[in-house]
C-alpha positions in Angstrom: 109.5 92.1 74.7 105.7 91.9 74.1 105.8 88.1 74.2 107.7 88.2 77.4 105.1 90.5 78.9 102.3 88.3 77.8 104.1 85.3 79.4 104.5 87.2 82.6 100.8 88.0 82.8 100.0 84.4 82.0 102.2 83.2 84.8 100.3 85.6 87.2 97.1 83.7 86.4 98.8 80.4 87.3 99.5 81.4 90.9 96.1 81.1 92.8 97.1 83.4 95.7 98.5 86.1 93.5 95.5 85.9 91.1 93.1 86.2 94.1 95.0 89.2 95.5 95.0 91.1 92.2 91.3 90.4 91.5 90.4 91.5 95.1 92.4 94.7 94.6 90.7 95.5 91.3 87.3 94.8 92.8 87.9 97.2 95.7 89.1 99.9 93.3 85.9 99.4 91.2 83.9 99.9 94.4 85.8 103.1 95.1 85.2 104.5 91.6 81.5 103.6 91.9 81.2 105.5 95.2 83.0 108.5 93.7 79.9 109.1 91.5 77.2 108.8 94.3 76.1 112.4 95.1 75.8 113.8 98.6 72.1 114.1 99.5 70.4 117.5 99.8 72.6 119.3 97.2 72.1 120.6 93.7 75.1 118.8 92.4 75.0 119.9 88.7 75.0 123.6 89.6 77.5 123.2 92.3 79.9 121.3 90.0 79.7 124.2 87.5 80.3 126.8 90.2 83.3 125.0 91.7 84.9 124.5 88.3 84.5 128.2 87.5 85.4 129.6 90.9 87.7 126.8 92.3 90.5 127.3 89.8 93.8 125.6 89.9 93.6 124.9 93.7 90.4 122.9 93.3 92.0 121.0 90.4 95.0 120.2 92.7 92.8 118.9 95.5 90.6 117.0 93.0 93.4 114.8 91.9 93.5 113.1 95.3 89.7 112.4 95.3 89.5 111.3 91.6 87.0 114.1 90.8 84.8 113.4 93.8 85.4 116.8 95.3 84.2 118.8 92.3 81.1 116.7 92.2 80.8 116.7 96.0 80.0 113.0 96.2 80.1 110.8 99.3 83.9 110.4 98.8 84.4 114.2 98.4 86.9 114.3 101.3 88.8 111.4 99.8 91.6 109.9 101.8 93.2 113.2 102.7 91.9 113.2 106.4 93.7 109.9 106.9 96.9 111.3 105.4 96.6 114.4 107.7 96.0 112.2 110.7 99.1 110.2 109.8 101.2 113.4 109.5 100.0 114.5 113.0 100.7 111.1 114.6 104.2 110.9 113.1 105.0 114.4 114.2 103.7 113.7 117.7 105.8 110.5 117.8 108.9 112.7 118.1 107.4 114.9 120.8 105.3 112.5 123.0 107.3 109.8 124.8 104.3 107.4 124.9 104.0 107.4 121.2 107.7 107.0 120.7 107.6 104.0 123.0 104.8 102.5 121.0 106.7 103.0 117.7 109.5 100.8 119.1 107.3 98.0 120.4 107.0 96.2 117.0 103.6 94.9 115.8 101.7 95.7 119.0 102.8 99.3 119.0 102.1 99.6 115.2 98.5 98.4 115.7 98.0 100.9 118.5 99.3 103.8 116.4 97.1 102.7 113.5 94.1 102.8 115.9 95.0 106.3 117.0 95.3 107.3 113.3 91.8 105.9 112.7 90.3 108.0 115.5 92.2 111.1 114.2 90.9 110.5 110.7 87.3 110.4 111.9 87.9 113.6 113.9 89.4 115.5 111.0 86.7 114.3 108.7 84.0 115.5 111.1 85.6 119.0 111.2 86.1 119.2 107.5 82.6 117.9 106.7 81.0 120.5 109.1 83.1 123.2 107.4 81.9 122.1 104.0 78.3 122.1 105.1 78.5 125.6 106.5 80.4 126.8 103.4 77.7 125.4 101.1 74.9 127.2 102.9 76.8 130.5 102.6 77.9 130.1 99.0 75.9 131.9 96.3 73.2 132.8 98.9 72.5 129.1 99.6 71.4 128.3 96.1 73.1 124.9 96.1 71.4 123.6 99.3 67.8 122.3 98.9 66.9 122.5 102.6 69.4 124.4 104.7 69.5 124.0 108.4 70.9 121.7 111.0 69.3 118.7 109.3 71.3 119.3 106.2 74.5 120.0 108.2 74.2 116.7 110.2 73.4 114.7 107.0 76.4 116.2 105.2 78.8 115.6 108.1 77.6 112.0 108.6 77.7 111.3 104.8 81.2 112.7 104.2 82.7 111.2 107.4 81.2 107.8 106.6 82.6 108.1 103.1 86.1 108.8 104.4 85.8 106.0 107.0 84.8 103.6 104.3 87.8 104.6 102.1 90.1 104.1 105.0 88.7 100.6 105.6 88.9 99.9 101.9 92.6 100.9 101.8 93.4 98.7 104.8 91.6 95.7 103.2 93.6 96.2 100.0 96.9 96.3 102.0 96.0 93.2 104.0 94.2 91.0 101.4 95.2 92.5 98.1 98.4 93.6 96.4 100.2 96.9 97.0 99.6 99.7 99.5 95.8 100.3 99.7 95.9 104.0 100.5 98.4 104.7 97.8 96.4 102.7 95.3 93.3 104.7 96.0 95.1 107.9 95.2 96.6 106.2 92.2 93.2 105.1 90.9 91.8 108.6 91.4 94.6 110.2 89.3 94.5 107.5 86.6 90.7 107.9 86.4 91.1 111.5 85.3 93.4 110.6 82.4 90.8 110.4 79.6 89.2 113.8 80.5 92.7 115.4 80.9 93.7 114.1 77.4 90.4 115.4 76.0 91.0 118.9 77.6 94.4 119.0 76.1 93.1 118.1 72.7 90.4 120.8 73.0 93.0 123.4 73.8 94.9 122.4 70.8 91.8 122.5 68.6 90.9 126.1 69.7 94.5 127.3 69.1 95.5 127.9 72.8 98.1 125.2 72.4 100.2 125.0 69.2 102.0 121.9 68.0 105.4 123.0 69.3 104.1 123.6 72.8 102.3 120.3 72.8 105.5 118.5 71.6 107.5 120.4 74.3 105.0 119.2 76.9 105.4 115.6 75.8 109.2 115.8 75.9 109.0 117.3 79.4 106.7 114.5 80.6 109.0 111.8 79.1 112.0 113.4 80.8 110.3 113.6 84.1 109.1 110.0 83.9 112.6 108.8 83.0 114.2 110.8 85.8 111.6 109.4 88.3 112.2 105.7 87.2 116.0 106.1 87.3 116.2 107.9 90.6 113.6 105.9 92.4 115.8 102.8 91.8 119.0 104.6 92.8 120.9 103.3 95.9 124.0 104.1 97.8 125.6 100.8 98.8 127.6 100.8 102.0 129.9 97.7 102.2 129.7 95.6 105.4 132.1 92.9 106.3 131.2 90.3 108.9 134.0 88.7 111.0 134.2 84.9 111.4 132.8 83.6 114.7 133.3 80.1 116.1 130.2 78.7 117.9 130.8 75.2 119.1 132.1 73.3 116.1 130.6 75.7 113.5 132.1 78.8 111.9 129.7 81.7 111.2 130.2 84.9 109.3 133.1 85.9 107.2 130.9 87.1 104.3 130.7 90.5 102.7 127.4 92.3 102.1 126.1 95.9 101.9 123.5 98.3 103.2 121.4 99.7 100.3 120.4 103.2 101.2 117.9 104.6 98.7 118.3 108.1 97.3 114.6 108.7 97.9 113.8 106.7 101.1 110.5 108.7 101.7 109.1 107.9 98.2 105.9 109.8 97.4 105.2 110.7 101.1 106.7 114.2 101.2 104.7 115.6 98.2 101.5 114.2 99.5 102.1 115.4 103.0 103.2 118.9 101.8 100.3 119.3 99.5 97.7 118.2 102.1 99.1 120.7 104.6 99.0 123.6 102.2 95.9 122.9 100.2 93.2 122.6 102.8 93.7 126.0 104.5 93.9 127.6 101.1 90.6 126.0 100.1 88.8 127.2 103.2 90.2 130.7 102.7 88.8 130.7 99.2 85.2 130.2 100.5 85.3 132.9 103.1 84.0 136.2 101.6 86.6 138.4 103.3 89.1 140.3 101.1 92.2 139.8 103.2 91.3 136.1 103.7 90.8 135.6 100.0 94.1 137.3 99.3 95.9 134.8 101.5 94.1 132.0 99.8 95.2 133.3 96.5 98.8 133.4 97.6 98.5 129.8 98.7 97.1 128.6 95.3 99.4 126.4 93.1 101.6 128.5 90.8 102.1 131.4 93.3 105.5 132.3 94.7 104.4 131.7 98.3 102.9 128.3 97.5 106.1 127.3 95.6 108.4 128.3 98.5 106.2 126.5 101.1 105.8 123.5 98.9 109.6 123.1 98.4 110.3 123.7 102.1 107.8 121.1 103.3 109.0 118.6 100.7 112.6 118.9 102.0 111.4 118.8 105.7 109.3 115.7 105.2 112.1 113.9 103.2 114.4 114.3 106.2 111.7 113.7 108.8 110.3 110.5 107.2 113.9 109.2 106.6 114.7 109.8 110.3 111.6 107.9 111.3 112.3 104.9 109.0 116.1 104.6 109.4 118.0 105.0 112.7 121.8 105.0 112.2 122.4 104.2 115.9 120.3 101.1 115.7 121.9 100.0 112.5 125.4 100.4 114.0 124.4 98.5 117.1 122.9 95.6 115.1 126.1 95.4 113.0 128.3 95.4 116.1 126.1 92.8 117.8 126.5 90.3 114.9 130.2 91.1 114.3 129.8 93.3 111.3 131.8 96.4 110.5 132.2 98.9 107.6 135.8 98.6 106.2 137.9 101.5 107.5 135.3 102.6 110.1 135.5 101.6 113.7 132.3 99.9 115.1 129.9 101.7 117.4 129.7 105.5 117.4 132.0 106.0 114.4 129.9 103.7 112.3 126.6 105.5 113.3 128.2 108.8 112.5 129.4 107.6 109.1 125.9 106.2 108.2 124.3 109.4 109.4 126.7 111.5 107.2 126.0 109.4 104.1 122.2 109.3 104.8 122.1 113.1 105.2 123.9 113.6 101.9 121.7 111.2 99.8 118.5 112.4 101.5 119.4 116.0 100.6 119.9 114.9 97.0 116.6 113.0 97.1 114.8 116.1 98.5 116.2 118.3 95.7 115.1 115.7 93.1 111.6 115.6 94.6 111.3 119.4 94.7 112.4 119.7 91.1 110.1 116.9 89.8 107.1 118.4 91.7 107.7 122.1 91.1 109.4 122.8 87.8 106.8 121.0 85.6 104.0 122.7 87.4 105.6 126.1 86.8 105.8 125.4 83.1 102.3 124.0 83.1 100.8 127.2 84.6 102.7 129.3 82.1 101.6 127.1 79.2 98.0 126.8 80.4 97.6 123.1 80.1 95.4 120.8 82.4 96.7 120.4 85.9 96.7 116.7 85.6 100.1 116.7 84.0 101.8 118.0 87.1 105.0 116.5 88.5 103.2 115.4 91.7 100.7 113.3 89.8 103.4 111.6 87.7 105.5 110.9 90.8 102.6 109.3 92.6 101.5 107.2 89.6 105.0 106.0 88.8 106.0 105.4 92.5 102.9 103.4 93.3 103.2 101.5 90.1 106.8 100.5 90.9 105.8 99.4 94.4 102.9 97.3 93.1 105.0 95.8 90.3 107.7 94.9 92.9 105.3 93.1 95.1 103.9 91.1 92.1 107.5 90.4 91.1 108.3 89.0 94.6 105.2 86.7 94.5 106.2 85.3 91.1 109.9 84.8 92.0 108.9 83.1 95.2 107.2 80.4 93.1 110.1 80.1 90.6 108.2 82.0 87.9 110.0 84.4 85.6 109.1 88.0 86.6 108.5 91.1 84.6 112.2 91.6 84.0 112.6 88.3 82.3 115.2 87.0 84.8 115.5 86.2 88.5 116.6 89.6 89.6 113.9 91.3 91.7 112.5 94.6 90.5 113.8 97.4 92.8 111.0 99.1 94.7 111.0 102.3 96.8 111.4 100.4 100.1 
């Protein structure tokens, strides 16, 4: 097995295009990690980091996983890629409501580029608002002890710095997607989570050393993580195959069709999108509420912190909603039925047209519901156990889901490049590695 893996990596180096793409991706991620340590000017970063770690609690730790620790240090990448994700959520929701956006979504590549352009503008707008809110909050925190020179000069500098950092990350992710390997935005989040691994392991070991974690609890935590990882890998590759038969057609002197195939519907079509979208919607209002020194506002912020009952209910509800919403955006049973009918295809036992679309919709609803329940369990149950066991937040189900999902996607793309050039892939055969899409 180890020799086969070494052979696969050796074959990667033999393909010039793939080697260039991987090196470009790694280089861009190194740039991201360097930028995550450049402090925002005009701030006493050391004292602020200590204050945020003491007062931010689990909510700050939750937000910090998406910025790779840049938020707790308030670096130029403190906002991370979350404004881009929030803008994407808003655009996808508006696509259902606004006919112009719905028309653009159906226009292919031209419409997709236009929606991406709107998403960029939305990202900058959200980053400006969030950056200004952070600047105002810093001036009011601890009687302004963390700001060296408060005033509009500091506010403008902070807004410009944080917005530019988010804009640069957005550009970085797009460059990785276009010229590298894998999805750039997902890989940036992936790199931020993985970068926290050494400190998370060290924190867990420290808790074990001081007696807050005994060996049995540590072993239980490891078994839970292995079970969650196994469930994610198994279910992310799960598919419901709908058989499709194509009738024979005579065009001129040639006979077309007559073959059997299938439509592979994934159990989790949405991938890691629902947990990311749900967490971004809940986390930011809770963070703002935590910095406002009003009792009832802080009470609401406490209820929205990870581990609370309200947070868990909202989190599960939003995960289920975004699973169905994203699946509805990606897959349209009516279009699938029309395309099959156009090329002479049919599902055995189902009449073409409306009956076919109804059947696909019924199957898609059932497997999407199963996928939503699976995502909710993976993201919520481990975190409930984590807060009860008092271990680092890093080992949450959301983090594992993002890391494994992005890893499978990237490996699938590498596999495709290798098999295209008749090289043996990671699996040791010529069967493609199943990805999430």
